[in-house]
C-alpha positions as CSV (number, residue, x, y, z in Angstrom):
1,X,14.2,-56.7,49.3
2,X,10.6,-56.6,49.2
3,X,10.7,-52.9,50.1
4,X,13.1,-52.0,47.2
5,X,11.1,-53.9,44.7
6,X,8.1,-52.0,45.8
7,X,10.0,-48.6,45.5
8,X,11.0,-49.4,42.0
9,X,7.7,-50.9,40.9
10,X,5.5,-48.2,42.0
11,X,7.2,-45.4,40.0
12,X,7.4,-47.7,36.9
13,X,3.8,-48.6,37.0
14,X,3.0,-44.8,37.5
15,X,5.1,-44.1,34.6
16,X,3.6,-46.6,32.3
17,X,0.1,-45.5,33.4
18,X,0.9,-41.8,32.7
19,X,2.2,-42.8,29.2
20,X,-0.9,-44.6,28.5
21,X,-3.1,-41.8,29.5
22,X,-1.2,-39.1,27.9
23,X,-1.5,-41.2,24.7
24,X,-5.2,-41.6,25.2
25,X,-5.5,-37.8,25.9
26,X,-3.3,-36.9,22.8
27,X,-5.5,-39.0,20.6
28,X,-8.8,-37.8,21.8
29,X,-8.2,-33.9,22.3
30,X,-6.3,-33.0,19.2
31,X,-9.4,-33.7,17.1
32,X,-11.0,-30.6,18.5
33,X,-8.0,-28.3,17.9
34,X,-7.1,-29.2,14.2
35,X,-11.0,-28.6,13.3
36,X,-10.9,-25.2,15.1
37,X,-7.6,-24.1,13.5
38,X,-9.0,-25.5,10.1
39,X,-12.1,-23.4,10.6
40,X,-10.1,-20.3,11.3
41,X,-7.8,-20.9,8.2
42,X,-11.0,-21.4,6.2
43,X,-12.5,-18.1,7.5
44,X,-9.4,-16.2,6.8
45,X,-9.2,-17.7,3.3
46,X,-12.8,-16.8,2.8
47,X,-12.2,-13.2,3.9
48,X,-9.0,-12.8,1.6
49,X,-11.1,-14.2,-1.4
50,X,-13.8,-11.7,-0.7
51,X,-11.3,-8.9,-0.3
52,X,-9.6,-9.8,-3.7
53,X,-13.2,-9.8,-5.5
54,X,-14.0,-6.4,-4.0
55,X,-10.6,-5.0,-5.3
56,X,-11.3,-6.3,-8.8
57,X,-14.8,-4.9,-8.7
58,X,-13.5,-1.5,-7.5
59,X,-10.8,-1.4,-10.3
60,X,-13.4,-2.5,-12.9
61,X,-16.0,0.1,-11.9
62,X,-13.0,2.7,-11.8
63,X,-12.1,1.9,-15.3
64,X,-15.6,2.0,-16.5
65,X,-16.1,5.4,-14.9
66,X,-12.9,6.8,-16.5
67,X,-14.1,5.6,-19.9
68,X,-17.5,7.4,-19.3
69,X,-15.8,10.7,-18.2
70,X,-13.4,10.6,-21.2
71,X,-16.5,9.9,-23.6
72,X,-18.3,12.8,-21.6
73,X,-15.4,15.1,-22.1
74,X,-15.3,14.4,-26.0
75,X,-19.1,14.8,-26.2
76,X,-18.8,18.3,-24.4
77,X,-15.9,19.4,-26.8
78,X,-18.0,18.4,-29.9
79,X,-21.0,20.1,-28.5
80,X,-18.9,23.2,-28.0
81,X,-17.3,23.0,-31.5
82,X,-20.8,22.5,-33.0
83,X,-22.2,25.5,-31.0
84,X,-19.2,27.7,-32.0
85,X,-19.7,26.9,-35.6
86,X,-23.6,27.4,-35.5
87,X,-23.9,30.4,-33.3
88,X,-20.8,32.5,-34.2
89,X,-21.9,35.7,-36.0
90,X,-19.0,35.9,-38.5
91,X,-16.2,33.7,-39.7
92,X,-13.5,35.3,-37.9
93,X,-15.3,34.8,-34.5
94,X,-16.0,31.3,-35.4
95,X,-12.3,30.6,-36.3
96,X,-11.1,32.2,-32.9
97,X,-13.8,30.0,-31.1
98,X,-12.7,26.9,-32.9
99,X,-8.9,27.7,-32.3
100,X,-9.5,28.2,-28.7
101,X,-11.4,24.7,-28.3
102,X,-8.6,23.0,-30.1
103,X,-5.8,24.7,-28.4
104,X,-6.5,23.0,-25.1
105,X,-6.2,19.5,-26.6
106,X,-3.0,20.1,-28.7
107,X,-1.1,22.3,-26.2
108,X,1.4,20.6,-24.3
109,X,0.9,20.8,-20.4
110,X,2.7,23.7,-18.9
111,X,5.6,23.1,-16.6
112,X,4.8,25.2,-13.5
113,X,7.6,24.0,-11.4
114,X,10.9,25.9,-11.6
115,X,14.2,24.0,-11.5
116,X,16.4,24.5,-8.4
117,X,19.1,27.3,-9.0
118,X,21.8,25.4,-7.1
119,X,22.0,21.8,-8.0
120,X,24.4,21.1,-4.9
121,X,22.7,18.7,-2.5
122,X,21.9,20.3,1.0
123,X,24.6,19.7,3.6
124,X,23.6,17.8,6.8
125,X,26.5,19.4,8.8
126,X,27.6,22.9,9.6
127,X,30.3,23.9,7.2
128,X,33.6,25.1,8.7
129,X,36.3,27.6,7.6
130,X,39.7,26.3,6.9
131,X,41.7,26.8,10.0
132,X,38.5,26.6,12.3
133,X,38.2,23.5,14.7
134,X,35.6,21.1,13.5
135,X,32.4,20.2,15.2
136,X,34.1,17.2,17.1
137,X,37.0,19.2,18.4
138,X,36.9,19.5,22.2
139,X,37.3,23.5,21.9
140,X,34.6,23.7,19.2
141,X,32.1,26.6,20.1
142,X,34.1,27.8,23.0
143,X,35.3,31.4,23.2
144,X,38.9,32.0,23.7
């Protein structure tokens, strides 16, 4: 009887000791893992915020540069119109120069693409004649 009590008592004590040690280890070690995970999460969030700020800065700079480009284009047009009116030798030349300057801004963009002649969608299979075997026929492609 003493032997059977020892057989049950030792594994039970080992189980209790294992649960206590596991509990203590679980309480002490996870403190390091969440802080590491939190640091990684904070780092990713910081990089994401930095990326968003860079994107906003990029598009603001692009908008500013496009506005400058539009203003420069307008200034060039005004300069050319002023030069045409001052430097043209006669009224007919002046009118032709001014008309050519304004023709670019009022003319609709030319459509350089030609529409397709046939509006039928391309086929992804080989067409067959009415009495010929289809591609899935066992005699397709064989000469008789």
